[in-house]
Backbone as a chain_set.jsonl record, in Angstrom:
{"seq": "MDKSVVTAKGQIVIPVKLRRKHGIKKGTPVSIFERGTEIVLQPLTDEYIRSLRGIARTWGKRNLLKALMEEKKREREL", "coords": {"N": [[1.174, -1.042, -0.185], [0.446, 1.896, -1.045], [1.019, 5.493, 0.43], [0.049, 8.747, 0.634], [0.421, 12.037, 1.304], [-2.344, 14.554, 2.004], [-2.177, 18.234, 1.008], [-2.808, 21.561, 1.836], [-3.81, 22.745, 0.168], [-5.338, 20.298, -1.035], [-4.325, 19.01, -2.224], [-2.808, 16.249, -3.646], [-0.024, 13.841, -4.169], [0.006, 11.09, -6.438], [1.634, 8.222, -6.541], [4.471, 7.117, -8.319], [4.773, 4.747, -9.417], [2.059, 3.486, -9.412], [1.04, 5.744, -10.887], [2.547, 4.954, -13.432], [1.555, 2.107, -14.158], [-0.981, 2.655, -14.753], [-0.854, 4.102, -16.271], [-1.045, 7.125, -15.764], [-0.676, 10.293, -16.983], [1.268, 13.641, -16.845], [-1.437, 15.905, -17.39], [-3.696, 14.571, -17.617], [-7.07, 13.798, -17.79], [-8.676, 12.976, -14.582], [-11.519, 11.081, -13.154], [-12.923, 11.713, -9.974], [-14.499, 10.169, -7.454], [-17.332, 9.042, -4.81], [-17.41, 5.869, -3.285], [-19.107, 3.511, -1.343], [-17.602, 4.104, 1.585], [-14.995, 4.771, 0.149], [-13.039, 6.822, -1.617], [-12.671, 7.333, -4.826], [-10.385, 7.557, -7.521], [-10.305, 7.518, -11.04], [-8.659, 7.052, -13.469], [-9.112, 8.474, -17.03], [-8.391, 7.581, -19.38], [-7.365, 6.739, -22.587], [-7.842, 4.238, -22.757], [-9.241, 3.678, -20.72], [-11.63, 4.587, -21.565], [-12.061, 3.495, -24.393], [-12.781, 0.81, -22.942], [-15.332, 1.342, -22.184], [-17.16, 0.944, -24.054], [-19.965, 0.299, -25.383], [-21.433, -0.215, -23.364], [-24.028, 1.27, -22.604], [-25.794, -0.725, -23.483], [-25.588, -2.794, -21.695], [-27.744, -2.129, -20.12], [-30.333, -2.848, -21.104], [-33.471, -2.464, -21.132], [-33.853, -0.415, -19.737], [-34.796, 2.606, -18.699], [-32.302, 5.335, -19.719], [-32.504, 8.433, -19.022], [-33.703, 8.443, -17.244], [-32.463, 7.022, -15.268], [-30.467, 9.131, -15.174], [-31.521, 10.934, -13.96], [-32.254, 10.324, -11.439], [-29.939, 9.886, -10.349], [-28.624, 12.076, -10.15], [-30.383, 13.699, -8.524], [-29.992, 11.847, -6.116], [-27.099, 13.316, -5.916], [-27.901, 15.875, -5.847], [-28.913, 15.777, -2.703], [-26.527, 15.19, -0.842]], "CA": [[0.106, 0.104, -0.118], [1.686, 3.508, -1.11], [0.555, 6.421, 1.35], [0.511, 9.986, 0.196], [-0.065, 13.51, 2.079], [-2.958, 15.876, 1.623], [-1.436, 19.227, 1.54], [-3.524, 22.209, 2.552], [-4.831, 23.283, -0.977], [-6.532, 19.648, -0.942], [-3.582, 18.158, -3.488], [-2.456, 15.138, -3.254], [0.934, 12.992, -5.062], [0.305, 9.895, -6.827], [2.467, 7.399, -6.404], [4.71, 6.907, -9.573], [4.235, 3.427, -9.396], [0.458, 3.752, -9.64], [1.118, 6.304, -12.206], [2.735, 4.46, -14.387], [0.775, 1.413, -13.902], [-2.219, 3.007, -15.227], [-0.769, 5.512, -17.715], [-1.47, 8.716, -15.503], [0.799, 11.477, -17.028], [0.715, 14.863, -16.743], [-2.648, 16.536, -18.422], [-4.793, 13.376, -17.85], [-8.302, 13.7, -16.535], [-9.123, 11.966, -13.581], [-12.783, 11.212, -12.342], [-13.246, 11.274, -8.323], [-16.283, 9.421, -6.955], [-17.016, 8.37, -4.01], [-18.025, 4.579, -3.833], [-19.271, 3.509, 0.174], [-16.602, 4.947, 2.396], [-13.96, 5.082, -0.618], [-12.915, 8.048, -2.7], [-12.188, 6.614, -5.908], [-9.662, 8.415, -8.209], [-10.118, 6.607, -11.847], [-7.811, 7.826, -14.693], [-10.283, 8.804, -18.081], [-7.63, 7.13, -20.11], [-8.0, 6.035, -23.657], [-8.159, 2.606, -22.541], [-10.46, 3.26, -19.865], [-13.413, 4.859, -22.646], [-12.599, 2.392, -25.134], [-13.526, -0.167, -22.21], [-16.951, 1.55, -21.428], [-17.762, 1.082, -25.289], [-21.154, -0.651, -25.343], [-21.876, -0.107, -22.011], [-25.272, 1.502, -22.481], [-26.76, -2.176, -24.59], [-25.758, -3.693, -20.597], [-28.943, -1.724, -19.182], [-31.187, -3.227, -21.306], [-34.524, -1.545, -21.052], [-33.986, 0.63, -18.456], [-34.71, 3.962, -18.793], [-30.88, 6.284, -19.634], [-32.663, 9.386, -18.78], [-34.515, 8.227, -15.674], [-30.987, 6.988, -14.507], [-29.429, 10.458, -14.965], [-32.189, 11.927, -13.156], [-31.821, 10.032, -10.23], [-28.345, 10.191, -9.596], [-28.287, 14.249, -10.026], [-31.843, 13.464, -7.077], [-28.962, 11.787, -4.914], [-26.304, 14.219, -5.633], [-28.42, 17.28, -4.354], [-28.992, 15.103, -0.951], [-25.313, 15.25, -0.225]], "C": [[1.149, 1.187, -0.163], [0.535, 4.376, -0.286], [1.033, 8.347, 0.562], [0.025, 11.106, 1.421], [-1.165, 14.314, 1.352], [-2.438, 17.649, 1.562], [-2.71, 20.553, 1.889], [-3.933, 22.774, 1.481], [-5.602, 21.84, -1.285], [-5.477, 19.084, -1.986], [-3.482, 16.998, -2.631], [-0.949, 14.381, -4.103], [0.205, 11.838, -5.217], [1.526, 8.737, -7.037], [3.425, 7.06, -8.025], [4.89, 5.608, -10.162], [3.087, 3.441, -9.882], [0.306, 4.938, -10.78], [1.255, 5.673, -13.647], [2.239, 3.385, -14.744], [-0.872, 1.793, -14.603], [-2.431, 4.236, -16.343], [-1.411, 6.656, -17.56], [-0.461, 9.525, -15.893], [-0.102, 12.574, -16.851], [-0.247, 15.289, -17.607], [-3.941, 15.083, -18.269], [-5.698, 13.629, -16.895], [-8.493, 12.915, -15.962], [-11.122, 12.381, -13.536], [-12.376, 11.355, -10.51], [-14.707, 11.252, -8.027], [-15.564, 9.159, -5.408], [-17.847, 6.809, -3.931], [-17.926, 3.976, -2.215], [-18.692, 4.43, 0.631], [-15.547, 5.22, 1.592], [-13.815, 6.297, -1.456], [-11.972, 7.407, -3.351], [-11.745, 7.588, -7.135], [-9.76, 7.348, -9.5], [-9.211, 7.785, -13.062], [-8.726, 7.777, -15.597], [-8.825, 8.747, -19.328], [-8.406, 6.797, -21.352], [-8.663, 4.577, -23.894], [-9.617, 2.504, -21.425], [-11.824, 3.627, -20.729], [-13.628, 3.937, -23.712], [-13.54, 0.925, -24.495], [-14.909, -0.34, -21.719], [-17.54, 1.307, -23.055], [-18.699, -0.089, -25.407], [-21.389, -0.945, -23.845], [-23.434, -0.057, -21.881], [-26.371, 0.304, -22.76], [-26.508, -2.806, -22.571], [-27.711, -3.201, -20.217], [-30.14, -2.188, -19.67], [-32.365, -2.457, -21.661], [-34.849, -0.376, -20.338], [-34.1, 1.995, -18.936], [-32.832, 5.467, -18.33], [-31.274, 7.492, -18.63], [-33.229, 9.542, -16.807], [-33.461, 8.051, -15.078], [-30.557, 8.089, -14.131], [-30.126, 11.168, -13.926], [-32.168, 11.071, -11.565], [-30.818, 9.939, -9.381], [-27.903, 11.439, -9.002], [-29.29, 14.076, -8.686], [-30.433, 13.452, -6.6], [-27.934, 12.391, -4.928], [-26.503, 15.627, -4.606], [-28.682, 16.915, -2.499], [-28.199, 15.37, -0.089], [-25.69, 16.758, 0.138]], "O": [[2.229, 1.341, 0.406], [-0.651, 4.049, -0.313], [2.099, 8.817, 0.163], [-0.729, 10.783, 2.338], [-0.961, 14.721, 0.209], [-2.5, 18.098, 2.707], [-3.73, 20.007, 2.311], [-4.721, 23.653, 1.828], [-6.665, 22.06, -1.865], [-6.133, 18.519, -2.861], [-3.844, 16.767, -1.478], [-1.206, 14.724, -5.257], [-0.325, 11.416, -4.19], [2.221, 8.796, -8.052], [2.662, 6.697, -8.92], [5.146, 5.461, -11.357], [3.104, 3.397, -11.112], [-0.674, 4.89, -11.524], [0.516, 5.76, -14.628], [2.325, 3.329, -15.971], [-1.714, 0.925, -14.832], [-3.324, 4.875, -16.899], [-2.082, 7.256, -18.399], [0.598, 9.544, -15.266], [-1.323, 12.69, -16.749], [0.037, 15.064, -18.784], [-4.929, 14.94, -18.989], [-5.527, 13.708, -15.678], [-8.568, 11.826, -16.53], [-11.745, 13.418, -13.766], [-11.296, 10.917, -10.115], [-15.669, 11.986, -8.257], [-14.427, 9.087, -4.942], [-18.9, 6.693, -4.557], [-16.792, 3.923, -1.738], [-18.992, 5.583, 0.32], [-14.823, 6.048, 2.145], [-14.856, 6.653, -2.008], [-10.886, 6.992, -2.946], [-12.577, 8.31, -7.685], [-9.335, 6.229, -9.21], [-9.292, 8.998, -13.256], [-9.558, 6.938, -15.253], [-8.407, 9.717, -19.96], [-9.621, 6.605, -21.397], [-9.463, 4.045, -24.664], [-10.554, 1.709, -21.339], [-12.892, 3.034, -20.573], [-14.731, 3.532, -24.077], [-14.426, 0.257, -25.028], [-15.513, -1.277, -21.199], [-18.725, 1.637, -23.096], [-18.313, -1.253, -25.513], [-21.501, -2.088, -23.401], [-24.098, -0.918, -21.305], [-27.537, 0.342, -22.368], [-27.553, -3.317, -22.168], [-28.647, -3.995, -20.122], [-31.114, -2.074, -18.927], [-32.206, -1.706, -22.623], [-35.82, 0.381, -20.357], [-33.218, 2.371, -19.708], [-32.479, 6.086, -17.326], [-30.626, 7.66, -17.597], [-33.149, 10.268, -15.816], [-33.243, 8.882, -14.196], [-30.232, 8.276, -12.958], [-29.552, 11.89, -13.11], [-31.991, 11.8, -10.589], [-30.755, 9.913, -8.152], [-27.248, 11.787, -8.02], [-28.717, 14.436, -7.658], [-29.708, 14.446, -6.564], [-27.373, 12.235, -3.843], [-25.994, 16.151, -3.616], [-28.626, 17.617, -1.489], [-28.473, 15.698, 1.066], [-24.902, 17.455, 0.777]]}, "num_chains": 1, "name": "protein.A"}
């Protein structure tokens, strides 16, 4: 397990081993979200974007607009 310290500005340093492993370079956009009690940092690399291809089909008949509206409602409640 690697450690990092949060600065006064809320910044952290991602250890080089993890940056290399996940293809994080200067300017790589990342998504930060909560999953239960965890804070997850997801690099938005080309490889990750390609892995999402076709994901909307897995929702079956679920209404994507309805799902988005539910998610926004949960965010507002926080």
